[in-house]
N, C-alpha and C positions, 0 to 999 in steps of 0.2 A: 947422858947427852941427848939420846933419842927421846927420852921421857920429857926432858926440858923443852925440846923443839916441838914435840907433840902438844905440850901444854900451851906454848905460845901460839901455835897454829890454831888451837881450839879457841883461845881467848880472842885472837884476831877475827876468826870466823864469827864468833858470837857477837863481837862488837859490831862487825859489819852488818849482820842481819838485824840487830836490834836498833841500828841507827838509820835504817831505810825509811824514807818518807812514807807517810801513811798512804798516799795515793799509789805509790809503787807496790806497797804491801797488799793493798786491796786488789790491784791489777793481777798480781801473782796468784792470790787466793781465788779470784774469780775464774782463773783458767783451770783450776783443779776441780774434780768432782767433790761434792760436799764431804764425803767420807775421808778423802785425802786431805782436804783443807782442815778438817777437824784434827787430823793426826799431827799437824804442825804445832799443836799445843805443847808437844814434848820438846820443842827446840830450845825454849828458855822460859823463864818466868814471864818475861814481857810478851811472849807469843801465846801464852796459855789461852787467852780469850779473844785474840785478834780475829779468829775465824767467825766468831759470833757477831761481828759487826759488818761483814761484807754484804753489800746490797743485792747480791745475786745468789739464788738458790737453784740448784739443778739436781734432779733426782731421776733414777732409772728404776722401773719396776719390771721384774721378770719372774716367771714361774718356773721352778725347777721340780720336776717330778722324780722322786726317788724310785728306781727300779727295784723290784723285789722278786724273789724267786717264787715259784708256785708253792713250795713247801712252807714259805714264810709270808704268805699273803696276809696283810692286816684286815681286820674286820671292816665292814662298811662304815661303822661309826668312827672307828679309829682313823680310817682313810679320810673321811670328811673333816674330822677334827684337825688332822695334819694339814689338809688343804687350806682350811681356814686360817691356821697359824701361819702358813707360808704367805697367804694373801695379806694378813694383817701386819706382819713383821715390818715391811717397808714403811707403812703408814705410822707405826709406832715410832720409827726412827724420825720421820718427818715431824711428828708431834714433839719429840724431844728437842729437835733442832729449833722449832718455833718457840718452845718454852725458854730456851737459852738465848734467844735473840736479844741483842743489846743495841740494835740500830734498825733503821728502816729497811724494808724490802722493796727494791725497785724492779727486780726481774725474777720471775718464777718460771721454771721449766720442768715439765713432767713428761718423761718418755715411757712408752709401754710397747711391748712386743706382741700384744694381742688386743683385740677390740673387746671392751668390757665397760660396764657401768660401775665405776668405783664410787660408791656412795660415801666412802671415807674421804675421797678427794673433794666431794661436794662441800663437806664441812670445812676442809682446809681452805678452799677458795672463798667460802663465806667468811672465815676468819680473816683472810687477807683483805677482803673488801671492807671489813669493819675496822681493822687496826693498822693497815699499811697503805702507802701510796704506791701501788704497783703500776709501773709504766710499761713493762714488757711481759707478755704472757705467751708461753709456748706449750701446747698440749697435743698429744698424739694418742690415737686409738682410745677414744673416750667420748662419753655423751656429755655435751656441754650443759651445765646447770644454769638456770635462770639467774642465780646469784652472781654469775660472772658479769652480768650487765650492770652490777653495782660498782664495778671498777671504773669509776668515772674519769680517773686520771690516766687511763691506759692510752699509750701512744703507739705500741706495736703489738699486733696479735697474729700469731702463727698457729694454724689449726691443720692437723694432718690426720686423715682417716677419723675424723670426729663426726659424731652423729649430732646434727643440728636440726632437730625435728620440732622446734617450737613454733607456735602460731605467730604470724606476723603482727604481734601486738606489743612486743618488747621494745624498750627504749634502746637507743643506739649508743655509740661511743663518740661523744662530741669532740674529744681530744685525739682520736685515733689518726695517726699519720701513715701507718704502714699496716697492710693486711695481706695475709697469705692463706689461701684456701686450697689445700691439696687433697684431692679425693674425699672431699667433705660431703656427707649425705645431707642435703638441704633442698627444700622445695623452692620452686621458682619464686613464689610470693615472699617467702622468708628471705631468699637471696637478695631480691630487689629492695625489700624493706630494710635489710641490714645495710646495704650500700647507701641508700638514701638517707639513713640516719647516721652516716659518718661524713659530715660535710667538710671535714678538713683532710680527707684521705688524699695523700700524695703518691703513695707507692702501693701497687696492687699486683698480686701474683695469683693467677687462677689456673688450676689444673683439675680436670674431671668434669663429668656431666652435671648439670644443674637440673634436678627434678625430671619429670617426665613430660612437661609441657614446654612449648617453644618460648624462648626469651629472645627478643629481637636485639639487634645491634643498637637500635635507637634507645631502647630501654636501658641497655648497659651504659652507653655514653652519657645519658642524662643523669645517671647516678654518680658520675665521676667528673664533676665540674672543675676541680683544681688538680687533677691527677698529673704527675710529672714523670713517673716511671711505671710503665705497664708491661707485665709479662703474661702472655697468653700461650697455652699449649694447644696444639692442633686438634686434639680430641674434644676441645671445648667448642669448636666452631662448626662441627659437622655432626648432626644437622641442626642442632637446637638454636644456635646463636644466629647463624646466617640463613635467612629464609630465601625462597625462590625470588621474591620481589624485593630488591634492596634499592632504595633511592640513591641517586648519584650525589645528591646534596642532603646532608643531615641537618636537622634543626639545631643540633648541638655541635659546637666547635671546640675541640680540645686544645685551647690556646696555650695551656700551661704544659702540655706534654713535651718532654725533652728527649726521653729515651724509651724506645719500644723494643721488646724482645718477643719473638714468635718462635716457640720450640715445636719441632715436629710438623713443620708446614709441608703440605703436599702440593706442589705446583701443578700437578695434573688433575687436581680436584678444584672445581670452581668455587667451592665454599671457602677454603682457606685463602686462596689468592684474591677473591673478591673482598673478603674481610680486610686483608692487608691493603688493598688498593683504596678502599673506603677510608680506612684509618689514616693512611698517608695523606689523603686529600683533606681530611678534617683536622690535621695537625700542622698548622702553618709554622710552628716554631720548633719542629722536631729537629734534634741535633744528632741523634745516633739511632741506627737501625741494626739490630742483631737478629739473625735468622739461623735456625738449625733445620736443615732440610730432612724430611722424613724419608726413610728408605722404603718407599712405597713402590708398587708395581708400575713400571714406567711405560707410558703410552704417549709418545710425543705428539699429541694432537694439537688442534688449533685453539683450545680453550684459553690458554695463556695469552696468545696474541690478541684474541678478540677482547678479552677483559682489559688488557693494557691499552688497546686502542680507544676504548671507551673513556679512559682517564688520561688521554694525551695532553689535556690542558693543565695537568698537575705541575706545580712548581715547588721545589723544596729549597726555599731561600736560605734556610739556616742549617741544613744538614751538613755535618762535618765528617761523619764516619759511617761506613757501611761494613758490616762484618757478617760473613756467611760461613757457617760450619757445615761440613759434609757436602761440599760442592763437587758435582760429578761431571761438570762440563757438558751437560745436556743442553739441547737447543733452547728449551723454554727457560732454563736457569740463566743461560747467557743473555737471553732477551730481556730478562728482568734487570740484570746488572746494567745493560746498555740503557734501559729505561731510566734508571737512577742517575747514571752518568750524564745523560743529556739534560737533566732537569735540576741539577744541584750545583749552583754557581759557587758555593763556598765549601764544597766537598774537598777534604784534605787527604783522606786515606780510605782505601778499599782493601780489605783483607779477606782472602778466600782460602779457607782451610779445605784442601781438596784431597781426593783419593787418586788423582791422576798420576801417571808415571812422570818421571823427571823430564823426559823429552816433551811431554804435553804442556808443562808449565810455561815454557817459552811461547808455545803456540797460543795459549790463552792470553798471555801478555800482549802478543802482537795483535790479536783480534781486538782486544779492548783498547789498546792504544790507538788503533785506527778508527774506532767508533766515535761518533759525535760526542763531544764532552763540553760541559759548561764551565769546567775548571780544570787546571793542570794538577789533578790529584795524584797521589802516590798509590800505585796498585801493587799489592803483594800477593803472591800465591805460595802458600805453605803446605807442603805435603803431609798427610796424616798416614803414617805407616800402619797403624792398627785399624783394620777394617771393622773391628767389633765396637769401635767407639760410638758409632751411630746406629 
């Protein structure tokens, strides 16, 4: 009886799996690492080669060094050979996957736990540029080869700890919509050349210093004519991006910018606050502002008030939401919130994620409710119990 029930259950399970629509099957397989996706070939005859058609390939490269005792140390030649084998093994696996491909590759992801120039990966990217329409490319801890610029259909590019030391003579990505540069080693000229050759860029995330020479806020904005979502990290604006002399009016207006996120902003530092004020004034259609306040040394001086007074004529006619993380109820932080409240007639929600005690939450709400406001927005103060968050 048990054997019969087990057989029926297996038959029902097999039938259910085999009758899944192709789109659902691809979504399931795309959520799995490539080695796990390949193991689904044992599920049934119908599933044997399904993994070879998924449009997303994601690989992880890691180096594992075998510890040996002093009595059993391998020779230098043997050690070098073993190291080369361990390095080559992941790329052999990638080659095998590419050989078995039965469909297009739209997304390619390569993660590494160490910075290195993988010449084997250069060949793989060159193969992708010649044989597939890759739309999304994610690389970490790697030196970007020039052949990557042959991926003309690329719409999303994420680079993390990537060495980008090419001369500014390369062609850009005409179809690129989203770009993320995290701790990328790139010169100022190459950085501006890259952005200016991505005319369709709508989403940009920048974290890390850019070269050793100053890049002005004007130069940055001129390279982002159609940007809609912009994320900037605080260490990007001090001091290379915001110089001592910043014009109140910029020749470029970010008319398409809808959402801006500023991570690790320091309100007691005039660089970060000035950058924020200039950007707000140059973004007439901004709908959402997200800030994460840096846990910097607090000196509640007059810098914040002076900068805000210079931009007293700012109006945020389309702003709907303000969200601030790591709000500590300091005077300059409160003044900035009041500044936004008084100039945003369509503001619907203000969310402050704060470290204050419970009894302080009501005090914050009372102060803000009594401040001049251009709209009857909802103000929420949410306590963050974990101080290590910021």
